[in-house]
PASEBA-1860 file (N, C-alpha, C; in nm, 3 decimals):
! residues 264
1> MTKSVIPL> 7.446/-9.505/26.007/7.504/-9.623/25.944/7.613/-9.583/25.843 ~ 7.585/-9.479/25.766/7.681/-9.433/25.667/7.813/-9.396/25.731 ~ 7.807/-9.325/25.844/7.929/-9.282/25.911/8.010/-9.400/25.964 ~ 7.943/-9.512/25.985/8.014/-9.631/26.032/8.070/-9.713/25.918 ~ 7.993/-9.723/25.810/8.031/-9.812/25.699/8.141/-9.750/25.612 ~ 8.129/-9.620/25.582/8.223/-9.557/25.489/8.368/-9.568/25.536 ~ 8.401/-9.541/25.661/8.541/-9.558/25.703/8.591/-9.701/25.686 ~ 8.506/-9.800/25.712/8.547/-9.939/25.696/8.574/-9.971/25.549
9> LSSCLFRL> 8.485/-9.926/25.461/8.504/-9.952/25.318/8.630/-9.882/25.267 ~ 8.652/-9.759/25.311/8.770/-9.686/25.267/8.897/-9.756/25.313 ~ 8.897/-9.807/25.434/9.014/-9.878/25.485/9.040/-10.005/25.406 ~ 8.934/-10.077/25.371/8.950/-10.199/25.290/9.006/-10.167/25.153 ~ 8.953/-10.063/25.091/9.002/-10.024/24.958/9.148/-9.982/24.964 ~ 9.185/-9.913/25.070/9.324/-9.870/25.086/9.417/-9.990/25.097 ~ 9.379/-10.087/25.179/9.463/-10.205/25.196/9.473/-10.286/25.068 ~ 9.367/-10.285/24.988/9.366/-10.361/24.863/9.420/-10.279/24.744
17> HMHALVRS> 9.465/-10.157/24.771/9.519/-10.069/24.666/9.419/-10.050/24.552 ~ 9.295/-10.022/24.589/9.189/-10.012/24.489/9.135/-9.870/24.471 ~ 9.201/-9.771/24.529/9.149/-9.636/24.516/9.157/-9.585/24.371 ~ 9.253/-9.631/24.295/9.259/-9.593/24.153/9.138/-9.646/24.079 ~ 9.096/-9.767/24.113/8.976/-9.824/24.050/8.852/-9.745/24.089 ~ 8.844/-9.704/24.214/8.731/-9.624/24.259/8.727/-9.491/24.185 ~ 8.844/-9.431/24.166/8.849/-9.303/24.092/8.800/-9.322/23.950 ~ 8.840/-9.430/23.885/8.794/-9.457/23.749/8.642/-9.476/23.745
25> AEIGMSLL> 8.589/-9.546/23.846/8.444/-9.566/23.854/8.373/-9.433/23.876 ~ 8.435/-9.347/23.957/8.376/-9.214/23.981/8.369/-9.133/23.852 ~ 8.476/-9.138/23.773/8.478/-9.066/23.645/8.371/-9.121/23.552 ~ 8.359/-9.254/23.548/8.259/-9.316/23.463/8.117/-9.278/23.503 ~ 8.088/-9.275/23.631/7.956/-9.236/23.678/7.928/-9.090/23.646 ~ 8.031/-9.007/23.653/8.014/-8.866/23.617/7.981/-8.851/23.469 ~ 8.050/-8.926/23.386/8.024/-8.921/23.242/7.880/-8.959/23.209 ~ 7.828/-9.057/23.278/7.689/-9.098/23.256/7.592/-8.986/23.289
33> QGKGAGSG> 7.632/-8.897/23.379/7.550/-8.782/23.416/7.577/-8.660/23.326 ~ 7.665/-8.677/23.228/7.700/-8.566/23.140/7.811/-8.480/23.191 ~ 7.865/-8.510/23.308/7.974/-8.431/23.364/8.106/-8.472/23.299 ~ 8.167/-8.379/23.228/8.292/-8.410/23.158/8.272/-8.484/23.029 ~ 8.146/-8.496/22.984/8.116/-8.576/22.864/8.100/-8.491/22.739 ~ 8.139/-8.364/22.746/8.112/-8.274/22.634/8.233/-8.234/22.554 ~ 8.325/-8.325/22.534/8.449/-8.290/22.464/8.441/-8.304/22.313 ~ 8.320/-8.310/22.259/8.303/-8.310/22.114/8.289/-8.446/22.051
41> WDMSGELR> 8.291/-8.555/22.130/8.282/-8.688/22.071/8.139/-8.730/22.047 ~ 8.041/-8.646/22.085/7.900/-8.678/22.057/7.833/-8.555/21.996 ~ 7.889/-8.507/21.886/7.836/-8.388/21.821/7.692/-8.407/21.778 ~ 7.656/-8.526/21.730/7.519/-8.550/21.683/7.419/-8.533/21.797 ~ 7.456/-8.581/21.917/7.369/-8.564/22.032/7.353/-8.418/22.069 ~ 7.461/-8.342/22.064/7.455/-8.200/22.096/7.368/-8.125/21.996 ~ 7.377/-8.163/21.869/7.296/-8.099/21.765/7.148/-8.129/21.786 ~ 7.115/-8.253/21.819/6.975/-8.288/21.842/6.918/-8.212/21.961
49> AAAACIKR> 6.997/-8.199/22.066/6.952/-8.126/22.184/6.926/-7.980/22.150 ~ 7.014/-7.920/22.072/6.995/-7.781/22.032/6.873/-7.766/21.942 ~ 6.857/-7.856/21.847/6.746/-7.848/21.751/6.611/-7.855/21.820 ~ 6.603/-7.930/21.930/6.477/-7.944/22.001/6.430/-7.813/22.065 ~ 6.521/-7.717/22.078/6.486/-7.588/22.139/6.438/-7.486/22.036 ~ 6.450/-7.519/21.909/6.421/-7.422/21.803/6.281/-7.447/21.749 ~ 6.199/-7.343/21.749/6.059/-7.356/21.708/6.035/-7.315/21.563 ~ 6.113/-7.221/21.513/6.091/-7.174/21.377/6.163/-7.263/21.276
57> PDPVLVDV> 6.103/-7.288/21.159/6.170/-7.370/21.058/6.284/-7.296/20.988 ~ 6.286/-7.164/21.002/6.390/-7.082/20.937/6.460/-6.998/21.043 ~ 6.534/-7.061/21.132/6.592/-6.988/21.246/6.708/-6.898/21.208 ~ 6.739/-6.810/21.303/6.864/-6.733/21.302/6.956/-6.799/21.404 ~ 7.076/-6.836/21.360/7.170/-6.908/21.445/7.297/-6.826/21.464 ~ 7.356/-6.836/21.582/7.483/-6.768/21.612/7.580/-6.871/21.667 ~ 7.697/-6.878/21.606/7.800/-6.974/21.644/7.919/-6.895/21.699 ~ 7.933/-6.895/21.831/8.041/-6.819/21.897/8.155/-6.915/21.928
65> GANYGKWA> 8.269/-6.892/21.865/8.378/-6.989/21.869/8.356/-7.091/21.759 ~ 8.338/-7.040/21.637/8.295/-7.124/21.525/8.401/-7.224/21.481 ~ 8.529/-7.194/21.507/8.637/-7.281/21.464/8.627/-7.307/21.313 ~ 8.608/-7.432/21.270/8.597/-7.461/21.126/8.452/-7.470/21.078 ~ 8.356/-7.440/21.164/8.217/-7.434/21.121/8.141/-7.565/21.126 ~ 8.191/-7.666/21.198/8.124/-7.797/21.198/7.986/-7.789/21.263 ~ 7.975/-7.713/21.372/7.844/-7.702/21.438/7.743/-7.636/21.345 ~ 7.782/-7.526/21.282/7.691/-7.456/21.191/7.650/-7.545/21.075
73> QGMLKLFP> 7.743/-7.621/21.020/7.710/-7.712/20.911/7.612/-7.820/20.957 ~ 7.634/-7.871/21.079/7.544/-7.972/21.131/7.404/-7.918/21.152 ~ 7.392/-7.797/21.201/7.261/-7.737/21.222/7.191/-7.709/21.089 ~ 7.267/-7.673/20.989/7.208/-7.648/20.858/7.142/-7.773/20.800 ~ 7.199/-7.890/20.828/7.139/-8.014/20.781/7.003/-8.037/20.847 ~ 6.991/-7.992/20.972/6.865/-8.008/21.043/6.765/-7.897/21.009 ~ 6.817/-7.781/20.971/6.733/-7.667/20.937/6.779/-7.608/20.803 ~ 6.747/-7.674/20.692/6.795/-7.626/20.562/6.738/-7.489/20.522
81> ATRKVLLF> 6.630/-7.446/20.588/6.572/-7.315/20.556/6.627/-7.204/20.645 ~ 6.735/-7.231/20.717/6.796/-7.130/20.805/6.813/-6.999/20.731 ~ 6.767/-6.890/20.795/6.772/-6.761/20.725/6.905/-6.688/20.741 ~ 6.973/-6.710/20.856/7.099/-6.639/20.878/7.185/-6.715/20.977 ~ 7.317/-6.716/20.952/7.413/-6.776/21.044/7.523/-6.673/21.070 ~ 7.540/-6.639/21.196/7.643/-6.545/21.236/7.754/-6.623/21.306 ~ 7.878/-6.612/21.255/7.989/-6.691/21.307/8.098/-6.599/21.362 ~ 8.136/-6.621/21.490/8.243/-6.545/21.553/8.367/-6.633/21.561
89> EPQEECLV> 8.478/-6.585/21.508/8.602/-6.662/21.511/8.720/-6.569/21.484 ~ 8.817/-6.558/21.575/8.930/-6.468/21.553/9.052/-6.532/21.487 ~ 9.057/-6.665/21.473/9.177/-6.732/21.425/9.184/-6.728/21.271 ~ 9.297/-6.681/21.220/9.313/-6.664/21.076/9.294/-6.796/21.002 ~ 9.352/-6.903/21.053/9.342/-7.033/20.986/9.196/-7.075/20.973 ~ 9.118/-7.053/21.076/8.977/-7.090/21.074/8.896/-6.997/20.983 ~ 8.932/-6.870/20.980/8.859/-6.774/20.898/8.867/-6.809/20.750 ~ 8.981/-6.862/20.708/8.995/-6.905/20.567/8.896/-7.016/20.536
97> KLAGLPLP> 8.882/-7.111/20.628/8.788/-7.221/20.609/8.644/-7.171/20.610 ~ 8.612/-7.084/20.705/8.475/-7.033/20.716/8.434/-6.953/20.593 ~ 8.530/-6.884/20.534/8.498/-6.803/20.416/8.448/-6.888/20.301 ~ 8.489/-7.014/20.295/8.449/-7.100/20.185/8.326/-7.183/20.211 ~ 8.268/-7.174/20.329/8.152/-7.256/20.361/8.025/-7.198/20.299 ~ 7.946/-7.281/20.232/7.821/-7.234/20.170/7.706/-7.234/20.271 ~ 7.707/-7.137/20.362/7.603/-7.127/20.463/7.508/-7.012/20.428 ~ 7.377/-7.031/20.445/7.280/-6.927/20.406/7.290/-6.805/20.496
105> GKAVIPSA> 7.286/-6.688/20.433/7.291/-6.564/20.510/7.412/-6.554/20.599 ~ 7.522/-6.612/20.556/7.642/-6.620/20.640/7.704/-6.483/20.664 ~ 7.738/-6.457/20.791/7.815/-6.339/20.826/7.924/-6.383/20.922 ~ 8.048/-6.366/20.882/8.163/-6.406/20.963/8.219/-6.282/21.032 ~ 8.224/-6.287/21.165/8.278/-6.176/21.244/8.417/-6.218/21.292 ~ 8.524/-6.157/21.243/8.661/-6.200/21.279/8.706/-6.148/21.415 ~ 8.627/-6.179/21.516/8.654/-6.130/21.651/8.617/-6.237/21.753 ~ 8.676/-6.225/21.870/8.632/-6.302/21.986/8.524/-6.221/22.058
113> LSDHSGME> 8.443/-6.289/22.138/8.338/-6.219/22.213/8.383/-6.196/22.356 ~ 8.349/-6.077/22.407/8.379/-6.045/22.545/8.274/-5.945/22.594 ~ 8.306/-5.874/22.701/8.213/-5.775/22.755/8.249/-5.633/22.714 ~ 8.340/-5.621/22.618/8.382/-5.490/22.569/8.438/-5.506/22.428 ~ 8.464/-5.396/22.363/8.526/-5.397/22.231/8.669/-5.346/22.240 ~ 8.756/-5.398/22.153/8.895/-5.355/22.153/8.986/-5.465/22.107 ~ 9.107/-5.469/22.159/9.205/-5.571/22.129/9.247/-5.639/22.259 ~ 9.262/-5.773/22.253/9.297/-5.849/22.372/9.397/-5.960/22.337
121> PFYVGGAG> 9.479/-6.004/22.433/9.566/-6.120/22.409/9.481/-6.246/22.387 ~ 9.532/-6.333/22.300/9.461/-6.457/22.265/9.566/-6.566/22.254 ~ 9.537/-6.682/22.310/9.636/-6.789/22.320/9.600/-6.902/22.224 ~ 9.693/-6.934/22.134/9.670/-7.036/22.033/9.784/-7.137/22.035 ~ 9.756/-7.254/21.979/9.859/-7.357/21.965/9.893/-7.378/21.819 ~ 9.929/-7.502/21.784/9.965/-7.532/21.648/9.843/-7.547/21.558 ~ 9.866/-7.585/21.432/9.759/-7.602/21.335/9.658/-7.705/21.386 ~ 9.530/-7.669/21.377/9.425/-7.761/21.420/9.402/-7.766/21.569
129> WGAASLYE> 9.472/-7.678/21.643/9.458/-7.677/21.789/9.323/-7.618/21.824 ~ 9.233/-7.697/21.880/9.096/-7.652/21.902/9.070/-7.594/22.039 ~ 9.172/-7.545/22.107/9.154/-7.498/22.243/9.198/-7.353/22.260 ~ 9.196/-7.275/22.154/9.236/-7.136/22.162/9.144/-7.059/22.256 ~ 9.200/-6.962/22.327/9.122/-6.895/22.431/9.176/-6.756/22.460 ~ 9.090/-6.672/22.516/9.134/-6.544/22.567/9.212/-6.559/22.697 ~ 9.214/-6.681/22.751/9.287/-6.710/22.874/9.394/-6.815/22.846 ~ 9.513/-6.794/22.898/9.620/-6.891/22.878/9.578/-7.024/22.939
137> RAETFFAA> 9.599/-7.134/22.862/9.557/-7.266/22.909/9.658/-7.319/23.009 ~ 9.613/-7.335/23.133/9.702/-7.382/23.239/9.662/-7.518/23.294 ~ 9.561/-7.583/23.230/9.519/-7.714/23.278/9.629/-7.818/23.254 ~ 9.624/-7.926/23.331/9.726/-8.030/23.319/9.728/-8.089/23.178 ~ 9.613/-8.096/23.113/9.606/-8.154/22.978/9.692/-8.075/22.879 ~ 9.706/-7.944/22.900/9.779/-7.859/22.807/9.920/-7.825/22.856 ~ 9.963/-7.885/22.966/10.089/-7.845/23.029/10.208/-7.857/22.935 ~ 10.210/-7.961/22.854/10.326/-7.984/22.767/10.306/-7.930/22.626
145> QPQQRVMV> 10.196/-7.860/22.602/10.168/-7.810/22.467/10.204/-7.663/22.457 ~ 10.286/-7.627/22.358/10.326/-7.487/22.343/10.209/-7.398/22.304 ~ 10.210/-7.276/22.356/10.107/-7.179/22.323/10.172/-7.050/22.277 ~ 10.104/-6.983/22.187/10.152/-6.856/22.136/10.052/-6.746/22.172 ~ 10.104/-6.633/22.217/10.019/-6.521/22.254/10.012/-6.424/22.137 ~ 9.889/-6.401/22.088/9.868/-6.307/21.979/9.762/-6.207/22.023 ~ 9.747/-6.100/21.948/9.645/-6.002/21.977/9.530/-6.017/21.876 ~ 9.408/-6.015/21.927/9.291/-6.028/21.839/9.188/-5.922/21.875
153> SVTTLDAA> 9.099/-5.899/21.781/8.987/-5.809/21.803/8.883/-5.877/21.892 ~ 8.825/-5.802/21.984/8.711/-5.851/22.062/8.595/-5.753/22.046 ~ 8.475/-5.807/22.052/8.355/-5.724/22.044/8.250/-5.784/22.136 ~ 8.133/-5.724/22.139/8.024/-5.775/22.222/7.913/-5.830/22.133 ~ 7.836/-5.922/22.187/7.724/-5.976/22.111/7.619/-5.868/22.086 ~ 7.598/-5.781/22.184/7.503/-5.671/22.163/7.542/-5.587/22.042 ~ 7.670/-5.551/22.032/7.716/-5.467/21.921/7.703/-5.539/21.789 ~ 7.735/-5.669/21.785/7.729/-5.745/21.661/7.586/-5.762/21.612
161> LDMEGIEY> 7.494/-5.790/21.703/7.354/-5.805/21.662/7.299/-5.673/21.612 ~ 7.337/-5.563/21.675/7.295/-5.431/21.625/7.351/-5.406/21.486 ~ 7.478/-5.438/21.466/7.543/-5.415/21.338/7.477/-5.496/21.226 ~ 7.435/-5.620/21.258/7.374/-5.706/21.158/7.222/-5.687/21.146 ~ 7.166/-5.603/21.231/7.023/-5.578/21.227/6.940/-5.699/21.269 ~ 6.993/-5.779/21.362/6.926/-5.900/21.407/6.846/-5.868/21.533 ~ 6.716/-5.891/21.530/6.630/-5.861/21.644/6.608/-5.982/21.735 ~ 6.615/-6.102/21.679/6.590/-6.223/21.758/6.677/-6.336/21.707
169> VDFVKFDI> 6.739/-6.408/21.800/6.824/-6.522/21.769/6.759/-6.647/21.828 ~ 6.739/-6.747/21.745/6.676/-6.870/21.793/6.770/-6.952/21.881 ~ 6.899/-6.954/21.844/6.994/-7.034/21.922/7.134/-6.976/21.907 ~ 7.203/-6.969/22.022/7.343/-6.926/22.024/7.427/-7.037/22.084 ~ 7.530/-7.080/22.013/7.624/-7.178/22.067/7.749/-7.105/22.114 ~ 7.780/-7.118/22.244/7.902/-7.059/22.300/8.003/-7.171/22.324 ~ 8.118/-7.162/22.259/8.226/-7.259/22.278/8.357/-7.180/22.277 ~ 8.385/-7.110/22.387/8.497/-7.015/22.386/8.590/-7.035/22.506
177> EGAELAAF> 8.600/-7.159/22.552/8.709/-7.202/22.640/8.727/-7.115/22.763 ~ 8.618/-7.092/22.836/8.627/-7.020/22.962/8.585/-6.875/22.957 ~ 8.563/-6.821/22.837/8.528/-6.679/22.824/8.378/-6.655/22.815 ~ 8.298/-6.758/22.843/8.153/-6.748/22.823/8.088/-6.639/22.909 ~ 8.127/-6.630/23.036/8.060/-6.534/23.123/8.085/-6.391/23.076 ~ 8.206/-6.361/23.033/8.234/-6.227/22.979/8.150/-6.201/22.855 ~ 8.133/-6.302/22.770/8.050/-6.286/22.651/7.904/-6.262/22.689 ~ 7.856/-6.330/22.794/7.719/-6.307/22.840/7.702/-6.163/22.888
185> RGATRSFS> 7.801/-6.114/22.959/7.792/-5.978/23.012/7.795/-5.874/22.901 ~ 7.850/-5.913/22.786/7.847/-5.825/22.669/7.720/-5.838/22.589 ~ 7.622/-5.911/22.641/7.495/-5.931/22.571/7.377/-5.899/22.662 ~ 7.400/-5.816/22.764/7.293/-5.791/22.862/7.172/-5.723/22.799 ~ 7.193/-5.637/22.701/7.078/-5.573/22.634/6.996/-5.678/22.560 ~ 7.065/-5.772/22.494/6.995/-5.877/22.420/6.919/-5.968/22.516 ~ 6.981/-6.005/22.627/6.912/-6.087/22.726/6.793/-6.013/22.784 ~ 6.810/-5.884/22.812/6.705/-5.807/22.876/6.581/-5.794/22.789
193> RGAIGALS> 6.599/-5.783/22.658/6.484/-5.768/22.570/6.434/-5.900/22.513 ~ 6.484/-6.011/22.566/6.435/-6.142/22.522/6.474/-6.177/22.380 ~ 6.591/-6.131/22.337/6.633/-6.152/22.198/6.700/-6.286/22.175 ~ 6.719/-6.365/22.280/6.786/-6.495/22.266/6.691/-6.603/22.315 ~ 6.654/-6.694/22.224/6.559/-6.798/22.258/6.619/-6.912/22.336 ~ 6.739/-6.952/22.300/6.807/-7.063/22.367/6.956/-7.053/22.338 ~ 7.034/-7.120/22.421/7.179/-7.118/22.401/7.240/-7.243/22.461 ~ 7.364/-7.269/22.422/7.442/-7.376/22.483/7.575/-7.318/22.527
201> LEFGSGNI> 7.632/-7.379/22.630/7.762/-7.335/22.679/7.837/-7.454/22.734 ~ 7.969/-7.442/22.736/8.054/-7.542/22.797/8.099/-7.494/22.934 ~ 8.113/-7.588/23.026/8.170/-7.555/23.156/8.267/-7.665/23.195 ~ 8.388/-7.625/23.235/8.486/-7.727/23.271/8.621/-7.666/23.302 ~ 8.725/-7.733/23.255/8.860/-7.694/23.295/8.898/-7.554/23.251 ~ 8.843/-7.507/23.139/8.873/-7.372/23.093/8.828/-7.265/23.189 ~ 8.727/-7.296/23.270/8.677/-7.198/23.365/8.769/-7.179/23.485 ~ 8.863/-7.272/23.504/8.966/-7.252/23.607/9.052/-7.133/23.568
209> NSRTFFRD> 9.085/-7.123/23.440/9.171/-7.015/23.392/9.102/-6.879/23.400 ~ 8.971/-6.875/23.373/8.898/-6.748/23.379/8.843/-6.719/23.517 ~ 8.863/-6.815/23.611/8.817/-6.798/23.749/8.666/-6.775/23.754 ~ 8.591/-6.851/23.676/8.445/-6.843/23.678/8.388/-6.974/23.730 ~ 8.279/-6.965/23.801/8.215/-7.081/23.861/8.078/-7.104/23.797 ~ 8.030/-7.227/23.813/7.896/-7.254/23.762/7.794/-7.165/23.832 ~ 7.820/-7.131/23.955/7.730/-7.041/24.028/7.711/-6.910/23.954 ~ 7.818/-6.860/23.891/7.809/-6.736/23.814/7.709/-6.751/23.699
217> FWDFLTGY> 7.717/-6.864/23.628/7.626/-6.888/23.517/7.483/-6.908/23.566 ~ 7.470/-6.982/23.675/7.338/-7.007/23.732/7.268/-6.875/23.767 ~ 7.339/-6.790/23.839/7.279/-6.663/23.880/7.246/-6.575/23.760 ~ 7.336/-6.570/23.663/7.314/-6.485/23.546/7.194/-6.533/23.466 ~ 7.194/-6.660/23.430/7.092/-6.713/23.338/6.956/-6.724/23.403 ~ 6.948/-6.773/23.525/6.818/-6.779/23.591/6.764/-6.639/23.616 ~ 6.854/-6.543/23.633/6.811/-6.404/23.650/6.741/-6.349/23.527 ~ 6.771/-6.405/23.411/6.705/-6.365/23.287/6.596/-6.465/23.244
225> GFEIYRVL> 6.555/-6.551/23.335/6.443/-6.640/23.308/6.474/-6.763/23.227 ~ 6.599/-6.810/23.231/6.636/-6.929/23.156/6.628/-7.054/23.243 ~ 6.582/-7.163/23.184/6.593/-7.295/23.245/6.724/-7.357/23.199 ~ 6.790/-7.430/23.286/6.922/-7.485/23.257/6.917/-7.637/23.259 ~ 6.975/-7.697/23.155/6.978/-7.842/23.140/7.121/-7.886/23.111 ~ 7.160/-8.002/23.158/7.288/-8.060/23.119/7.262/-8.160/23.008 ~ 7.347/-8.155/22.904/7.333/-8.246/22.791/7.401/-8.378/22.825 ~ 7.327/-8.486/22.817/7.379/-8.618/22.849/7.433/-8.686/22.723
233> PGGNILRI> 7.521/-8.783/22.737/7.564/-8.860/22.620/7.443/-8.920/22.548 ~ 7.437/-8.899/22.417/7.321/-8.946/22.341/7.224/-8.836/22.307 ~ 7.241/-8.717/22.368/7.158/-8.603/22.331/7.039/-8.576/22.421 ~ 7.015/-8.661/22.522/6.909/-8.630/22.617/6.955/-8.515/22.707 ~ 6.857/-8.445/22.767/6.892/-8.333/22.854/6.831/-8.354/22.992 ~ 6.907/-8.317/23.094/6.866/-8.333/23.233/6.849/-8.195/23.294 ~ 6.728/-8.165/23.337/6.702/-8.032/23.394/6.773/-8.018/23.529 ~ 6.836/-7.901/23.548/6.900/-7.868/23.675/6.802/-7.780/23.752
241> DEYYEDLE> 6.737/-7.837/23.851/6.630/-7.765/23.922/6.681/-7.666/24.025 ~ 6.799/-7.689/24.076/6.855/-7.598/24.176/7.006/-7.604/24.172 ~ 7.067/-7.498/24.220/7.212/-7.496/24.225/7.260/-7.577/24.344 ~ 7.366/-7.655/24.320/7.435/-7.723/24.428/7.583/-7.729/24.391 ~ 7.668/-7.735/24.492/7.812/-7.724/24.468/7.870/-7.835/24.382 ~ 7.803/-7.949/24.370/7.859/-8.055/24.286/7.850/-8.021/24.138 ~ 7.786/-7.911/24.104/7.785/-7.864/23.965/7.920/-7.802/23.926 ~ 8.002/-7.770/24.025/8.135/-7.714/23.999/8.229/-7.828/23.961
249> YFRGVSNY> 8.212/-7.880/23.840/8.287/-7.996/23.794/8.383/-7.951/23.684 ~ 8.513/-7.958/23.714/8.613/-7.899/23.626/8.692/-8.001/23.545 ~ 8.658/-8.128/23.555/8.730/-8.229/23.476/8.669/-8.234/23.336 ~ 8.751/-8.209/23.234/8.700/-8.210/23.097/8.603/-8.096/23.075 ~ 8.497/-8.126/23.000/8.398/-8.025/22.965/8.259/-8.085/22.977 ~ 8.169/-8.011/23.038/8.028/-8.049/23.043/7.949/-7.952/22.957 ~ 7.853/-8.003/22.882/7.771/-7.918/22.797/7.637/-7.888/22.863 ~ 7.599/-7.762/22.857/7.471/-7.720/22.913/7.387/-7.651/22.806
257> LCKATARM> 7.258/-7.672/22.815/7.162/-7.611/22.725/7.067/-7.527/22.808 ~ 7.039/-7.407/22.763/6.959/-7.312/22.841/6.848/-7.257/22.753 ~ 6.725/-7.265/22.803/6.608/-7.222/22.727/6.536/-7.110/22.800 ~ 6.501/-7.005/22.724/6.422/-6.897/22.781/6.283/-6.949/22.810 ~ 6.231/-6.921/22.928/6.099/-6.972/22.964/5.988/-6.899/22.890 ~ 6.013/-6.774/22.855/5.914/-6.697/22.779/5.987/-6.585/22.709 ~ 5.941/-6.552/22.589/6.002/-6.441/22.518/5.950/-6.311/22.576 ~ 6.041/-6.229/22.625/6.004/-6.104/22.691/5.965/-6.000/22.587
END
């Protein structure tokens, strides 16, 4: 029946010039599923979803791609007894702001995260541009926006946790515009020893630039015993029970939350 009905409906929509309306409806239905709904307009929902994964009243938090520190500040309101906050941020403008934030046990690492240590090209825009990345932004949204190529320090999460003497992290927020998989690969020792309780990551248009797929994240994280959830508008989470190709959604940004099933 489907094979008979769909061509007829498509022909009717074409004659009525309604395919633009169908596309808008498709985008709306995707947003309801959390696909493309993670562009920062529901920070409170994202914070609640993260907080639900944290068991200790005095957690250790890591903010990768800290920008101006809004996520860390929001988590501190939920966990005022936080023992330590580690913030990774290579942008000079943001580092000035982070230096003045009154966060407990604050340690600011002026580097981007990757799978190695050294110096790498980094692409930034004007003041307040929140899309800086280790990969040049080539999405249509950024086509008309000027970018500047600068060199920044990169390090690995394994090296930083060793340097800070951190044995266990309750939650890591990754917001690094397509560089998440490289950052994960730089934390394999931490993942292997069960040092990360939960994490969040973005997946979307930035992953086109880094040529990474959701399949890469699925294989990596499930391989270390993580359950994967998509964060829905409002802060609810939807468990992803199996990989399927419709998870490769590159419009905007989708937020995912990943929880270790057991501490190794």
